[in-house]
C-alpha positions as CSV (number, residue, x, y, z in Angstrom):
1,M,11.2,-12.0,24.7
2,R,11.1,-8.7,26.5
3,R,10.2,-5.7,24.3
4,T,12.5,-2.7,24.1
5,L,11.3,0.9,24.1
6,R,12.2,1.4,20.4
7,P,12.7,-1.7,18.4
8,V,14.9,-1.9,15.3
9,A,11.9,-2.6,13.0
10,S,8.1,-3.0,13.1
11,I,6.8,-5.8,10.9
12,L,3.2,-5.1,9.7
13,I,1.1,-8.1,8.6
14,P,-2.4,-7.0,7.4
15,T,-4.9,-9.8,7.4
16,W,-8.6,-10.6,7.1
17,D,-9.1,-14.3,6.6
18,S,-5.8,-16.2,5.9
19,A,-6.0,-18.7,8.8
20,A,-4.1,-21.3,6.8
21,T,-1.1,-19.2,5.9
22,L,-0.9,-16.6,8.7
23,P,1.0,-18.9,11.1
24,L,3.7,-19.4,8.4
25,A,4.0,-15.7,7.8
26,V,4.1,-14.9,11.5
27,G,6.6,-17.7,12.1
28,S,9.0,-16.3,9.4
29,A,8.8,-12.9,11.1
30,I,9.6,-14.4,14.5
31,R,12.7,-16.2,13.2
32,Q,14.5,-13.0,12.0
33,T,18.2,-12.8,12.9
34,V,17.4,-9.4,14.3
35,A,15.6,-10.1,17.6
36,D,14.8,-6.6,18.6
37,I,11.6,-6.2,16.5
38,E,7.9,-5.9,17.0
39,I,5.3,-7.7,14.9
40,L,1.9,-6.1,14.4
41,I,-1.0,-8.2,13.0
42,V,-3.3,-5.6,11.6
43,G,-6.8,-7.1,11.6
44,D,-9.3,-5.8,9.0
45,G,-12.6,-7.1,10.5
46,V,-11.0,-10.6,10.8
47,T,-13.2,-13.7,10.4
48,P,-13.9,-15.9,13.5
49,R,-11.5,-18.7,12.3
50,A,-8.7,-16.1,11.7
51,R,-9.3,-14.7,15.2
52,V,-8.8,-18.1,16.8
53,V,-5.5,-18.5,14.9
54,I,-4.3,-15.0,15.8
55,E,-5.2,-15.3,19.5
56,S,-3.1,-18.5,19.6
57,L,-0.2,-16.8,17.8
58,V,0.1,-13.8,20.1
59,K,0.7,-16.2,23.0
60,L,3.8,-17.5,21.3
61,D,5.9,-14.4,21.6
62,D,5.4,-11.1,23.4
63,R,6.8,-9.2,20.5
64,L,3.5,-9.9,18.7
65,R,0.5,-7.5,18.9
66,F,-2.9,-7.8,17.4
67,L,-4.6,-4.6,16.3
68,D,-8.2,-5.9,16.2
69,L,-9.9,-3.3,14.0
70,P,-13.4,-3.3,12.4
71,K,-13.7,-3.8,8.7
72,A,-12.6,-0.7,6.8
73,P,-13.7,0.2,3.3
74,G,-12.0,-1.3,0.3
75,R,-9.3,-3.8,1.3
76,G,-8.7,-2.2,4.7
77,E,-6.2,0.5,3.5
78,R,-7.1,2.9,6.3
79,N,-6.5,0.1,8.9
80,R,-3.0,-0.3,7.4
81,H,-2.6,3.4,8.1
82,K,-3.6,2.9,11.7
83,G,-1.0,0.1,11.8
84,V,1.7,2.4,10.7
85,L,0.7,4.9,13.4
86,A,0.9,2.2,16.0
87,C,4.5,1.3,15.1
88,R,7.1,2.0,17.7
89,S,10.0,1.8,15.2
90,D,10.8,4.3,12.4
91,L,11.5,1.3,10.2
92,V,8.2,-0.1,8.9
93,V,8.5,-3.5,7.2
94,Y,5.6,-5.1,5.4
95,L,4.7,-8.8,5.1
96,A,1.6,-10.2,3.4
97,D,-0.3,-12.8,5.3
98,D,0.4,-15.5,2.7
99,D,4.1,-14.8,2.1
100,L,7.4,-15.5,3.9
101,L,10.3,-13.5,5.1
102,L,13.7,-15.2,5.0
103,P,15.6,-15.0,8.3
104,W,18.0,-12.2,7.2
105,H,15.4,-9.9,5.7
106,V,15.1,-7.4,8.5
107,E,18.9,-7.5,9.0
108,Q,19.5,-6.5,5.4
109,I,16.7,-4.0,5.3
110,A,17.9,-2.3,8.5
111,E,21.4,-2.0,7.1
112,A,20.2,-0.3,3.9
113,F,17.9,1.9,6.0
114,R,21.0,3.7,7.4
115,T,21.2,5.6,4.1
116,A,17.7,5.3,2.6
117,D,14.1,6.1,3.5
118,F,12.5,3.5,1.2
119,V,14.0,0.0,0.8
120,Q,13.0,-3.0,-1.2
121,S,14.5,-6.4,-1.4
122,L,14.9,-8.1,-4.8
123,N,11.3,-8.8,-5.7
124,C,10.6,-12.5,-6.5
125,Y,7.6,-14.9,-6.5
126,L,6.7,-18.5,-7.0
127,D,4.7,-19.1,-10.2
128,A,1.9,-21.7,-10.6
129,D,4.5,-24.4,-11.4
130,D,6.4,-23.5,-8.2
131,R,9.3,-22.0,-10.2
132,L,11.1,-19.0,-8.7
133,R,10.6,-15.8,-10.8
134,L,12.3,-12.5,-10.4
135,W,10.4,-9.2,-10.7
136,P,13.2,-6.6,-10.5
137,T,13.5,-2.9,-10.6
138,D,16.1,-0.4,-9.2
139,L,14.5,2.2,-7.0
140,A,17.9,4.0,-6.5
141,D,17.4,5.2,-10.1
142,P,15.0,8.2,-10.3
143,E,13.9,7.1,-13.8
144,R,12.7,3.7,-12.4
145,R,10.7,5.5,-9.7
146,K,9.2,7.7,-12.5
147,W,8.3,4.5,-14.3
148,H,5.9,3.7,-11.5
149,L,4.1,7.1,-12.0
150,H,2.9,6.5,-15.5
151,T,-0.7,5.9,-16.7
152,P,-2.0,3.2,-17.2
153,P,-0.7,2.0,-13.8
154,R,2.3,-0.5,-13.6
155,N,4.1,-1.7,-10.5
156,R,7.2,-3.7,-9.6
157,V,7.1,-3.0,-5.9
158,S,5.2,-5.6,-3.9
159,I,4.0,-5.0,-0.3
160,T,6.1,-8.0,0.9
161,G,9.8,-7.2,0.9
162,T,9.2,-3.4,1.1
163,A,10.0,-1.1,4.0
164,H,9.9,2.7,4.6
165,S,10.4,5.3,7.2
166,R,7.5,5.9,9.5
167,E,8.6,9.5,10.0
168,L,8.5,10.2,6.2
169,Y,5.2,8.3,5.9
170,L,3.6,10.8,8.3
171,T,4.4,13.6,5.9
172,L,2.3,11.9,3.1
173,D,-1.2,12.8,2.3
174,P,-3.2,10.7,2.7
175,G,-0.9,7.7,3.1
176,W,-2.6,4.3,2.8
177,C,-5.9,4.9,1.0
178,E,-8.3,3.3,-1.4
179,P,-6.8,3.4,-4.9
180,E,-8.3,4.8,-8.1
181,P,-10.3,2.3,-10.2
182,G,-7.9,0.1,-12.1
183,S,-5.0,0.7,-9.8
184,W,-3.7,-1.0,-6.6
185,A,-3.5,0.2,-3.0
186,D,0.2,-0.5,-2.5
187,L,1.1,1.3,-5.8
188,A,-1.1,4.3,-4.6
189,L,1.1,4.5,-1.5
190,W,4.4,4.0,-3.3
191,Q,3.6,6.8,-5.8
192,Q,3.2,9.2,-2.9
193,F,6.8,8.4,-1.9
194,F,8.1,8.3,-5.5
195,R,6.9,11.8,-6.2
196,R,9.3,13.2,-3.6
197,A,12.3,14.4,-5.4
198,E,14.4,14.2,-2.2
199,L,13.5,10.5,-1.6
200,R,16.4,8.2,-0.8
201,A,15.3,4.8,-2.1
202,T,17.1,1.6,-2.9
203,T,16.6,-1.9,-4.1
204,L,18.7,-4.7,-2.7
205,R,20.3,-7.2,-5.1
206,A,19.5,-10.3,-3.0
207,I,16.3,-12.2,-2.3
208,S,15.2,-12.0,1.3
209,A,11.4,-12.6,1.0
210,V,9.3,-15.0,-1.1
211,Q,5.8,-14.4,-2.4
212,W,2.9,-16.6,-3.6
213,P,0.7,-14.2,-5.6
214,A,-2.9,-15.1,-5.0
215,P,-4.0,-14.9,-8.7
216,L,-1.4,-17.5,-9.6
217,H,-2.2,-19.9,-6.8
218,R,-5.9,-19.5,-6.2
219,D,-6.8,-22.7,-8.2
220,R,-3.9,-24.8,-7.0
221,P,-4.8,-27.9,-5.0
222,A,-4.4,-27.2,-1.3
223,D,-1.8,-30.0,-0.8
224,E,0.4,-28.7,-3.6
225,L,0.3,-25.2,-2.2
226,A,1.1,-26.5,1.3
227,A,4.0,-28.4,-0.1
228,S,5.4,-25.3,-1.7
229,Y,5.2,-23.4,1.6
230,A,6.8,-26.4,3.4
231,R,9.7,-26.5,0.9
232,W,10.6,-22.8,1.5
233,E,10.1,-23.0,5.2
234,A,12.6,-25.9,5.2
235,I,15.0,-23.8,3.2
236,A,14.6,-20.9,5.6
237,R,15.3,-23.2,8.6
238,S,18.4,-24.8,7.0
239,P,21.8,-23.9,8.4
240,E,22.8,-23.3,4.8
241,A,19.8,-21.2,4.0
242,R,21.7,-18.2,2.6
243,A,23.8,-20.4,0.3
244,L,20.8,-22.3,-0.9
245,V,18.8,-19.2,-1.7
246,A,21.9,-17.6,-3.4
247,R,22.2,-20.6,-5.7
248,L,18.5,-20.6,-6.4
249,Q,18.7,-16.8,-7.3
250,E,21.7,-17.4,-9.5
251,D,20.0,-20.3,-11.3
252,T,16.9,-18.2,-11.8
253,Q,18.8,-15.2,-13.1
254,W,20.6,-17.4,-15.6
255,A,17.3,-19.0,-16.7
256,E,15.6,-15.7,-17.1
257,L,18.6,-14.2,-19.0
258,V,18.3,-17.1,-21.5
259,R,14.6,-16.7,-21.8
260,F,14.8,-13.0,-22.2
261,S,17.5,-13.4,-24.9
262,E,15.4,-16.0,-26.8
263,E,12.3,-13.8,-26.6
264,A,14.3,-10.8,-27.8
265,T,15.6,-12.9,-30.8
266,D,12.0,-14.1,-31.5
267,R,10.8,-10.5,-31.5
268,M,13.6,-9.4,-33.8
269,I,12.7,-12.2,-36.3
270,M,9.1,-11.2,-36.1
271,W,9.9,-7.6,-36.8
272,Q,12.0,-8.6,-39.8
273,E,9.3,-10.7,-41.2
274,T,6.8,-7.9,-40.6
275,A,9.0,-5.4,-42.4
276,R,9.4,-7.8,-45.4
277,A,5.6,-8.3,-45.5
278,L,5.0,-4.6,-45.3
279,S,7.5,-4.0,-48.2
280,A,5.8,-6.7,-50.3
281,A,2.4,-5.2,-49.6
282,K,3.7,-1.7,-50.5
283,N,5.0,-3.0,-53.8
284,E,1.7,-4.7,-54.5
285,L,-0.2,-1.5,-53.7
286,S,2.0,0.5,-56.0
287,R,1.8,-1.9,-59.0
288,P,-1.6,-0.6,-60.3
289,A,-0.2,3.0,-60.3
290,I,2.8,1.9,-62.3
291,E,0.7,0.0,-64.8
292,I,-1.6,2.9,-65.3
293,E,1.4,5.2,-65.9
294,E,2.9,2.8,-68.4
295,L,-0.5,2.5,-70.2
296,R,-0.9,6.3,-70.3
297,A,2.6,6.7,-71.7
298,S,1.9,4.0,-74.3
299,R,-1.3,5.6,-75.5
300,L,0.4,9.0,-75.6
301,R,3.2,7.6,-77.8
302,R,0.7,6.0,-80.2
303,T,-1.3,9.2,-80.5
304,T,1.7,11.5,-80.9
305,A,3.2,9.1,-83.5
306,L,0.2,9.5,-85.8
307,M,0.3,13.2,-85.4
308,R,4.1,13.3,-86.2
309,A,3.5,11.2,-89.3
310,V,0.8,13.5,-90.6
311,S,3.0,16.6,-89.9
312,A,5.9,15.0,-91.8
313,S,3.7,14.2,-94.8
314,I,2.5,17.8,-95.0
315,R,6.1,19.1,-94.9
316,R,7.1,16.8,-97.8
317,L,4.2,17.9,-99.9
318,G,5.1,21.6,-99.5
319,T,8.8,21.4,-100.0
320,G,9.8,18.2,-101.7
321,R,10.2,17.2,-105.4
322,G,7.0,16.6,-107.4
323,S,5.1,18.9,-105.3
324,R,2.1,20.5,-107.0
325,Q,2.5,24.2,-108.1
326,H,0.0,26.8,-107.2
327,P,-2.4,27.5,-110.1
328,P,-1.8,30.7,-112.0
329,R,-3.9,33.7,-111.1
C-alpha cells in the first residue's frame, strides 16, 4: 500500500524480544479499518530472533517501518521518544508488542481526536483465567486526571489503547523518560500531560484494544496463552466482530457490577461487625473504672454513715431528756 505524505495516525510498537507475539500485534495494526496509517516498530536493542521476525514483517506492508535503535537505559524510554519524533502523523497511537488492536481502534480514536489531544479507549485486559476485565477511568473529568498525580503512584491508563497529539508531546519536558523508583514509564509520561490545565482528554466508552498483562500471564503454559491470542484474533477477523465484542463488554460490565455490589455489601457487613466489636471492647475497658467508682462511693457511704451516727448521738446527749446537768461551780 502506497504511503501518503501525512497519514491519519502513526502506530508505535516498542519492542525488544517479543518474537512470539509481535506478528500478532503488527497484524492487528495492519488490519485497521483506517488504511491511511503508518506503523513504526521501535526497536530497543532487539534480540537476533526478534530481528528476524521484524525483517520478515516489514516486507508484508510498506506502511511498516523499523527503527533499529541500540539499547537505551531503563526499558528504552528514550527510544520511544525517538519513535514519536519519527512519526509523520500528529496522532500517535500506542500498541504494546504483546497486545492486540481491534480493527476499529484507529477509526474511533481518530474521531475522538477531532476534539481532544489525549484519547484512551475503554481499558480492558485478560486475566490469568482468560476472563475479560475492565480497568476504567474517565479522563474527560479533571478530577480523574488529578487522581493519576497522587503519591504513591497509581495508574489506569495503559500504553495499549492510548493516543495523543505529537504536537502537544513536543511541548513536554522531557517526554518519554525513565520513571522515578516505584513508578512506571507510561505513568511518568501521562502525568506530564495531565498537569496541563488546558488538556483536552477523553476516554471512550467502548473496547477497541485487548491486553495480556505480562505479570498475569508470565507463568501460563505457552499453548494456553497462544489459544487465548488465537481466540481474540478470530473475534477480530469475524464479520460480526463489533457485535461480539459489544456483547462481551456488556457481559463483563454486568459481572463486574454484581461483583462490586457483593464486595461493597461484604465491606459494609465487615464495618458493622468491626463497629460492634469496638463498642464491646470500649465497654470492657470502661468497666474497671465504673467498678472503682462504685467501690469508692460505697466506702464513702460507710465512712460517712459512722460519722453521722456519732454526730447524732452527741446532739441527743446535749439536748435530749435525761441528759446529765453541768456540775455546780
